[in-house]
C-alpha positions in Angstrom: 62.5 4.0 -31.9 60.5 0.9 -31.6 56.9 1.1 -30.4 55.8 -1.8 -28.3 52.1 -2.4 -28.0 51.1 -4.5 -25.0 47.7 -6.1 -25.1 45.5 -5.1 -22.3 44.6 -7.8 -19.8 41.4 -9.6 -20.7 38.4 -8.4 -18.7 36.4 -11.4 -17.5 32.9 -11.5 -18.8 30.3 -12.2 -16.2 27.4 -13.9 -17.8 24.1 -13.5 -16.0 22.4 -16.8 -15.5 19.2 -17.6 -13.8 18.9 -16.4 -10.2 19.5 -19.0 -7.5 16.5 -20.8 -6.2 16.7 -19.0 -2.8 16.6 -15.6 -4.6 13.7 -16.6 -6.8 11.7 -17.9 -3.8 12.4 -14.7 -1.9 11.4 -12.5 -4.9 8.0 -14.3 -5.1 7.6 -14.9 -1.4 8.2 -11.6 0.3 4.8 -10.1 -0.9 3.1 -12.8 1.1 4.5 -11.4 4.4 1.6 -9.0 5.1 -0.9 -11.8 4.4 1.0 -14.2 6.7 1.2 -11.5 9.4 -2.5 -10.8 9.0 -3.3 -14.4 9.8 -0.8 -14.9 12.6 -1.8 -11.6 14.4 -5.2 -13.1 15.1 -3.4 -15.1 17.9 -3.1 -11.8 19.8 -5.9 -11.6 22.4 -8.9 -9.8 20.9 -9.2 -6.7 23.1 -10.1 -3.2 22.0 -7.2 -1.9 24.1 -4.8 -4.8 23.3 -1.3 -4.5 21.9 -1.1 -3.0 18.4 -4.7 -1.7 18.4 -5.1 1.7 16.9 -8.4 3.5 17.6 -10.0 0.2 18.3 -8.8 -1.4 15.0 -7.2 -4.8 15.7 -3.7 -5.3 14.4 -4.7 -8.0 11.9 -7.0 -5.5 10.2 -4.3 -2.9 10.1 -1.8 -5.3 8.5 -4.5 -6.4 6.0 -4.4 -2.7 4.9 -0.7 -3.0 4.5 -1.2 -6.0 2.2 -3.5 -4.0 0.1 -0.9 -1.2 -0.1 1.8 -3.6 -1.1 -0.4 -5.0 -3.8 -1.1 -1.4 -5.0 2.6 -0.6 -5.0 3.5 -3.7 -7.0 0.8 -2.7 -9.6 2.1 0.9 -9.9 5.8 0.5 -9.6 6.7 -3.0 -10.7 4.0 -3.1 -13.4 2.8 -6.5 -12.4 -0.2 -7.8 -14.2 -3.5 -6.8 -12.5 -6.5 -9.0 -12.2 -7.8 -11.0 -15.1 -10.9 -9.5 -16.7 -13.1 -12.3 -15.2 -11.6 -11.6 -11.7 -12.1 -7.9 -12.1 -15.7 -8.3 -12.9 -16.4 -10.9 -10.2 -14.7 -8.8 -7.5 -16.0 -5.5 -8.9 -19.7 -6.3 -8.7 -19.8 -6.2 -4.9 -18.2 -2.8 -4.9 -20.9 -1.5 -7.1 -23.6 -3.0 -4.9 -22.0 -1.5 -1.8 -21.8 1.9 -3.4 -25.5 1.8 -4.3 -26.5 0.7 -0.8 -24.4 3.5 0.8 -25.7 6.3 -1.5 -29.4 5.3 -1.1 -29.2 4.9 2.7 -31.3 7.3 4.8 -28.0 8.5 6.4 -25.1 7.9 4.0 -22.6 9.2 6.6 -23.7 6.6 9.0 -23.5 3.9 6.3 -20.0 4.9 5.3 -18.2 2.8 8.0 -20.1 -0.2 6.8 -19.1 0.5 3.2 -15.4 0.6 4.2 -15.7 -2.7 6.2 -17.5 -4.5 3.4 -15.2 -3.2 0.8 -12.2 -4.4 2.9 -13.6 -7.9 3.5 -15.3 -8.7 0.2 -13.2 -6.7 -2.4 -9.9 -5.3 -1.3 -8.4 -8.2 0.7 -9.6 -10.9 -1.7 -8.1 -8.9 -4.6 -4.8 -8.5 -2.7 -4.7 -12.3 -2.1 -5.5 -13.0 -5.7 -2.6 -10.7 -6.9 0.0 -11.4 -4.3 -0.2 -15.2 -4.4 1.9 -16.0 -7.4 1.7 -19.8 -7.5 0.6 -23.0 -5.7 3.6 -22.7 -3.3 2.3 -19.3 -2.1 -1.2 -20.7 -1.7 0.2 -23.5 0.4 2.1 -21.0 2.6 -1.0 -19.1 3.4 -3.1 -22.1 4.1 -0.3 -23.6 6.2 -0.4 -20.4 8.2 -4.1 -20.9 8.7 -3.4 -24.4 10.0 -0.8 -23.0 12.4 -3.2 -20.4 13.8 -5.9 -23.1 14.2 -3.5 -25.2 16.3 -2.6 -22.3 18.5 -6.2 -21.2 19.0 -7.4 -24.8 19.3 -4.8 -25.6 22.0 -5.9 -22.5 23.9 -9.5 -23.5 23.7 -8.9 -27.1 24.9 -6.9 -25.6 27.9 -9.8 -23.3 28.6 -12.2 -26.3 28.7 -9.9 -28.4 30.8 -9.2 -25.7 33.4 -12.7 -24.1 33.5 -11.3 -20.8 32.2 -13.4 -20.5 29.0 -16.5 -18.6 28.2 -19.7 -19.3 30.2 -21.9 -22.1 28.8 -24.8 -23.6 30.7 -23.5 -22.0 33.9 -19.9 -23.3 33.6 -16.9 -21.5 32.2 -16.0 -24.3 29.8 -16.7 -23.0 26.3 -13.6 -22.9 24.1 -13.2 -19.5 22.6 -9.4 -19.2 22.3 -8.0 -15.7 22.5 -11.2 -14.1 21.0 -13.1 -13.9 24.3 -16.8 -14.5 25.0 -17.9 -11.5 22.9 -16.8 -13.4 19.7 -17.6 -17.0 20.5 -17.5 -17.9 16.8 -13.9 -16.6 16.3 -12.1 -19.7 17.5 -14.6 -22.1 15.9 -14.1 -20.3 12.6 -10.3 -20.4 12.8 -10.2 -24.1 13.8 -12.7 -25.0 11.1 -10.5 -23.3 8.4 -7.4 -25.1 9.7 -9.2 -28.5 9.9 -10.4 -28.2 6.3 -7.0 -27.1 5.0 -5.3 -30.0 6.7 -7.9 -32.5 5.4 -7.4 -31.1 1.9 -3.6 -31.6 2.1 -4.0 -35.1 3.6 -6.3 -36.2 0.8 -4.9 -34.2 -2.2 -1.1 -34.3 -1.8 0.6 -36.4 -4.5 2.7 -39.4 -3.8 5.9 -37.6 -4.7 5.6 -35.2 -1.8 7.2 -35.4 1.6 6.4 -38.7 3.4 5.4 -37.0 6.6 2.9 -34.6 5.0 -0.1 -36.9 4.6 0.0 -38.6 8.0 0.9 -35.3 9.6 -2.1 -33.6 8.0 -4.4 -36.4 9.0 -3.3 -36.1 12.6 -3.7 -32.3 12.6 -7.2 -32.6 11.1 -8.2 -35.2 13.8 -6.7 -33.1 16.6 -8.6 -30.0 15.5 -11.9 -31.9 15.8 -11.6 -31.6 19.6 -11.5 -27.7 20.0 -14.1 -27.4 17.2 -16.4 -29.7 19.3 -15.7 -27.8 22.5 -16.6 -24.5 20.9 -20.3 -25.7 21.1 -21.0 -23.8 17.9 -23.7 -25.6 16.0 -23.3 -23.4 12.9 -19.6 -24.2 12.7 -20.2 -27.9 13.1 -22.7 -28.0 10.3 -20.5 -25.9 8.0 -17.5 -28.0 8.7 -19.4 -31.2 7.9 -20.5 -29.6 4.6 -17.0 -28.5 3.8 -15.4 -31.9 4.7 -18.0 -33.7 2.6 -17.2 -31.5 -0.3 -13.5 -32.2 0.0 -14.0 -35.9 0.5 -16.5 -36.2 -2.4 -14.0 -34.6 -4.8 -11.1 -36.9 -3.9 -12.5 -40.2 -5.2 -14.2 -43.1 -3.6 -11.2 -44.9 -2.0 -9.8 -41.8 -0.3 -13.3 -40.7 0.7 -13.9 -44.0 2.6 -10.5 -43.8 4.2 -11.0 -40.2 5.3 -14.5 -40.9 6.7 -13.1 -43.8 8.7 -10.3 -41.6 10.2 -12.7 -38.8 11.1 -15.3 -41.2 12.7 -12.5 -43.0 14.7 -11.1 -39.7 15.9 -14.6 -38.6 17.0 -15.3 -41.8 18.9 -11.9 -41.9 20.6 -11.6 -38.2 21.5 -15.2 -37.5 22.4 -16.6 -40.8 23.4 -13.6 -42.7 24.7 -12.2 -39.8 26.8 -15.6 -38.3 27.6 -14.7 -34.9 26.3 -17.9 -33.0 27.1 -20.0 -35.9 25.8 -23.2 -35.0 27.7 -23.2 -31.3 26.8 -22.2 -32.1 23.2 -25.0 -34.6 22.8 -27.5 -32.0 24.2 -26.1 -29.4 21.7 -26.4 -31.9 18.8 -30.0 -32.7 19.9 -30.9 -29.1 19.9 -30.1 -28.8 16.2 -33.1 -31.1 15.4 -35.4 -29.5 18.0 -35.3 -25.9 16.8 -38.9 -26.1 15.7 -40.4 -27.9 18.7 -38.6 -26.5 21.7 -36.1 -23.9 20.7 -33.8 -22.4 23.3 -33.6 -18.6 23.7 -30.7 -18.1 21.3 -32.6 -20.0 18.6 -35.8 -18.0 19.3 -33.9 -14.7 19.1 -32.4 -15.8 15.8 -35.7 -16.6 14.3 -37.1 -13.3 15.5 -34.2 -11.4 13.9 -34.6 -13.3 10.7 -38.2 -12.3 10.6 -37.2 -8.7 11.3 -34.6 -8.7 8.4 -37.3 -10.1 6.0 -39.6 -7.3 7.1 -37.0 -4.7 6.4 -36.5 -6.1 2.9 -40.2 -6.1 2.1 -40.2 -2.4 2.8 -37.1 -1.6 0.7 -36.8 -4.6 -1.7 -34.4 -3.1 -4.2 -31.8 -1.2 -2.1 -32.6 -2.2 1.5 -32.5 0.1 4.5 -28.8 1.0 4.0 -25.5 -0.3 5.4 -25.4 -0.4 9.2 -29.2 0.1 9.1 -30.3 -3.2 10.7 -29.8 -2.1 14.4 -31.8 1.1 13.9 -34.7 -0.7 12.2 -34.7 -3.9 14.3 -37.1 -2.9 17.0 -39.6 -1.6 14.5 -39.8 -5.1 12.8 -39.1 -7.5 15.6 -41.7 -9.1 17.8 -41.8 -8.6 21.6 -40.3 -12.1 22.0 -36.8 -10.7 21.2 -34.6 -10.5 24.2 -32.5 -7.5 25.0 -29.3 -9.3 24.3 -27.2 -12.4 24.8 -25.4 -13.0 28.1 -21.6 -13.3 27.9 -19.1 -13.9 30.6 -16.0 -15.9 31.4 -12.6 -16.2 29.7 -11.3 -13.2 31.8 -14.3 -11.1 31.1 -17.0 -9.9 33.5 -20.7 -10.5 32.8 -21.9 -8.4 29.9 -25.1 -8.1 27.9 -24.2 -8.4 24.3 -26.6 -6.4 22.1 -28.2 -8.2 19.1 -27.2 -6.0 16.2 -27.5 -8.4 13.3 -29.7 -11.3 12.3 -26.8 -13.8 12.4 -27.5 -14.8 8.8 -25.3 -13.1 6.2 -27.7 -13.5 3.4 -30.6 -11.9 5.3 -28.3 -9.1 6.6 -27.3 -8.2 3.1 -30.9 -8.5 1.9 -32.2 -6.3 4.6 -29.5 -3.6 4.3 -28.6 -3.8 0.6 -31.7 -5.2 -1.0 -31.8 -7.4 -4.1 -29.0 -5.4 -5.7 -26.5 -6.0 -2.9 -27.5 -9.7 -2.4 -27.2 -10.4 -6.1 -23.8 -8.8 -6.3 -22.4 -10.5 -3.2 -24.0 -13.9 -3.3 -23.6 -14.0 -7.1 -19.8 -13.5 -6.6 -19.7 -16.4 -4.1 -21.6 -18.7 -6.4 -19.3 -17.9 -9.3 -16.2 -18.5 -7.1 -17.5 -21.8 -5.7 -18.7 -23.1 -9.1 -15.5 -22.0 -10.8 -13.4 -23.7 -8.1 -15.2 -27.0 -8.5 -14.9 -26.9 -12.3 -11.2 -26.2 -12.2 -10.6 -28.9 -9.6 -12.4 -31.5 -11.7 -10.3 -30.5 -14.7 -7.1 -30.5 -12.7 -7.8 -34.0 -11.4 -8.6 -35.3 -14.9 -5.3 -33.9 -16.2 -3.2 -35.1 -13.3 -2.2 -31.5 -12.3 0.2 -31.1 -9.3 -1.9 -28.6 -7.4 -5.0 -30.6 -6.7 -4.5 -30.2 -2.9 -4.8 -26.4 -3.4 -8.1 -26.9 -5.2 -9.5 -29.2 -2.5 -8.6 -26.6 0.1 -10.1 -23.8 -1.9 -13.4 -25.6 -2.5 -13.6 -26.9 1.1 -13.0 -23.4 2.6 -15.5 -21.8 0.2 -18.1 -24.4 0.9 -17.7 -23.8 4.6 -18.1 -20.1 4.2 -21.2 -20.2 2.1 -22.9 -22.7 4.6 -21.7 -20.8 7.7 -23.2 -17.6 6.3 -26.6 -19.3 6.9 -25.9 -19.1 10.7 -23.5 -16.2 11.0 -22.5 -12.9 9.5 -19.4 -10.7 9.6 -18.3 -9.2 12.9 -15.4 -9.5 15.3 -11.6 -9.7 14.9 -11.8 -13.0 13.0 -13.7 -11.3 10.2 -10.6 -10.4 8.3 -10.0 -14.1 7.7 -13.1 -14.2 5.6 -11.4 -11.9 3.1 -8.3 -14.1 3.1 -10.4 -17.3 2.5 -12.4 -15.6 -0.2 -9.2 -14.5 -1.9 -7.7 -18.0 -1.7 -10.9 -19.5 -3.3 -10.9 -16.7 -5.9 -7.3 -17.4 -6.7 -8.0 -21.0 -7.5 -11.2 -20.3 -9.4 -10.2 -17.1 -11.3 -6.4 -17.0 -11.6 -4.6 -17.8 -14.9 -4.5 -21.5 -15.4 -0.7 -21.8 -15.3 -0.6 -20.1 -11.9 -3.3 -22.2 -10.3 -2.5 -25.7 -11.6 1.3 -25.9 -11.5 3.1 -26.9 -8.3 
């Protein structure tokens, strides 16, 4: 008997190569979805009973919580790298200051909601952005989403001015507030300013090898956003935007700085002067900035009064302050009789309301009065470190010819805007969650590992 051995058919060997670009992009891009949704959901009208609102919490705040959970899940199950030691220290200090202010408050239970809100905006959301943004491409996606939101809100604000359907200003319903309503007049101005600075950064910082349409398109977007920002009649946002724009321009070099200033000035002359877009009221508003000590209007007088009240609270409790959410309870005991009962709000689909004055409209004084020197040192120290670190990394990136200079310009511009705006405003309203996003973007540029932040 002859035994015949037949060779088995060869099994093809499938060699695993690198994943296709689309797969790699999806793997690094899907964690950004909660951050993108957080930004875009701010286009939903800000109403306590609006769509998606749960127990008065706006949908953008809810989704920001999802972003934090996604971040936590990646850390626990995918074993992704957590924050760098420097980032952990910088973002951990505010948490410690907030804990001290809550424990030492006269009523810790009443201070607990403030602790949660501050922790969300200044610790958790920035940390989530810092971890979920993996590279410069992710950074550009988030800032691009900010620009898109600014265009939507800005177009809504211009429509409100043109049709007389905005918030009440000097007896006319012309103030551009977007979908945020008259109770949050700073909301649209904040969003538009973020988008303007991000667009300006990409117009000035994009390398020559990028898409041809990007630079002129970004210049056009920045120029267009000047209009709704102007029609917001928000002096604090104007000042902060000028400061942020000057920071971006100064860090791009002399030639591009001159070009950018020329474009901005031309856009202002054409859009405001040439078409007469609220020129008389705008000039009055600009003039009022320099007349705050001679003939201040009621809003300025109220602000000075609340500033003095915040300083008085701090003098009584210099180390730990009066406790989170303690400013309203202690306000009347430290404010003069010149303080009005509230600000009048109306228009943009809302009936006349008296908006109570529950904060000093100065973030530094609010923190100082409620959290004392401990809280102010922790929070403001964090912002200083992020801003200084961002400028340092940007200078080094430009010197080395790094590909992500546009990201650095956007981060420094946004952080400069935030630190200046805090002189005239504090957290509050649906747009507050964007503060956490912006702080996270700035922290990513300043504190992320060098290869993540400087490679395109």
